[in-house]
N, C-alpha and C positions, 0 to 999 in steps of 0.2 A: 504494500500500500504506500502510495506517495501522498504526502500532505502538500497542498497547493493553495494559492489564492490568485485572484486576478485583480490588477491594480493599475492606477495611474500614478506615475512618479512625476509630479509637476516640476518644471524647471524654472523656478523664480529667480530673478536677479538678486533679491534680498532674502534668499533662503536661510542665510545665517541667523536671521531674527527668529525664524521658526525653530532652528536647531538650538538656539540659546534657551528657549522655553522647554523644548523636549529634553534637553540635558538635565533640567531641574525636575521634571515631572513624569517623563515617559520611561518606563522600565525596559522598553525594547529599543531605545535610541541607538544602542550599539549593534543591534541585529538587522535593522532595516531603516532605510531613509524615509523622509517624509512622503506620505502616500495617501491616496484616496482609494478606498476599497470598493471594488465593483462586485466581486464574488468573494464572500467570506471564506476563511480557511475550511477546507474539506479534505477528507482522505478517500482515495480511490485507486483503482487499478487501471484507470484510463491511460492509454498509451499517449506519448507525446504527439505522435502523428495524428491520432484521432482527436485529441484536444485542440491541436493547432487547426485542424480542418474545421472543427466546430467554431472556434473563435473567429477565424477568417470569414466563415459563412455568416456568423452573427453580426459581424461588423460591416458587412456589405452595405454600401449606401451611407455609411457614417463618415463624415468629413471632419477635418481638424476644426476645433472650436475653442473659443476664448473662455477662460474662467477667471473669476475674481474671488478671493477669499478675504474675509475681514471679521474681526470680533471673535473672542473666545467665550464660549458659554459652557456651563456645567450640565452634564447629562447623567441621569441615573445615580446621582450622588457619588460618582467616582471617576467619571470621564471628563476630560477637557477637550472640547471640539473647537477647531478653527473652522468657521462656517463658510460654506460656498454660497456666495450671494449672486454670482453670475455664472451661467453654465450648468446650473442645477438640473434643468429639464433634460439637457443632453446626457448628463451623467445618469440620471434616473432611467432614461431610455436605453442606454448601454447596459445598465444593470439588468433591466427587464429582458432585453434581447439575449444576453449571455446566460441567464437562468432558464432558458428553454432547452429542449432537446436533451443531450446527454448530461447536462448539469441540473436539470429540473429536480431530480431526486435529492440534490444537495442544498436545496433552498432551506435556510435555517428557520427553525421553529419560532425564534423570537421575532422574525419579520412578519409572522402571521398576526402578531399582537400589536406591533408598532410599525409606523410608516418608515420606509427607507429614507434616511436623511443624508445626502452627500455632505461629507465633512473630511477634515484632516485631523486625526487624533494627535494632540500635543501632550496629553498626559493621562495617566491612570493612577489614581490615588485611592487606596482602600481604607484609609483612616479618615473618619468624618471631620475631625478637627483640622487635619492637614489639608483636606480637600477644601474646606471653607476658606482657609488661609490662602491657598493657591488661587481660588476664584477671586478673592479680593486683590491679590497681586496682579493677576492677569487682566483685570478690568482696565488697567493703564496701557495695555498692549494695543496700541492704536495704529497698526501698520496695515497697509493694503498690499495684497499679493496678486499679481496678474501674470498670466502666461497663455500660450496657446497649447492645447493638448493635441499632440500629433501621433502618439502611439499608446498602445495598451500592452502592459507587461504581465506575463504569467510567471509566477515565482514558485519555486519549490521551497518549502519551509523545512530546514534541516533540523535534526534532533536537538541541536543547541539553540534553536529558533533563528538562526541566521537565514537571511533571504538570499536565495540563489536564483538568478534570472534564468528560466528555462527557455523562453523565447519571447519575442516582442512582435506585435503586428502594427504596421503603420496605418493610420486612418488616411483615406484617399479622397 
């Protein structure tokens, strides 16, 4: 079984600002770069060839698109999300397209209860007091992040949680 996810790795000019927050609050900062999740981690025996074919077919007709992220909010009393404020519909559309066909069975249960919200996770804090403090500190984080999404990445999640890019598909 291979553990994978499908992501957007945005290339912002000021990405160092995101990394400074992640270094403080994100336990996987050393394992994976800043990303927007399209397909949440799943384990399967799907071959690279079959997965690549599915991703390419799912992305047909999807063009590069602009995104803008701004403002950090707290979600579920332990996550810090940098919010997508432009490009949200395009991300939701990619998410829906990819979760069809061979990936349909890996649709996470929690998404049957809450709506998929495109975001970039900048922190996960399991202590309520530390979480409240982090929320207060990140209220001052008033940067805007803009880029054009040109590719979708499929990663293998190693046993030590490192992200290994299996392949990427360009949007045309």
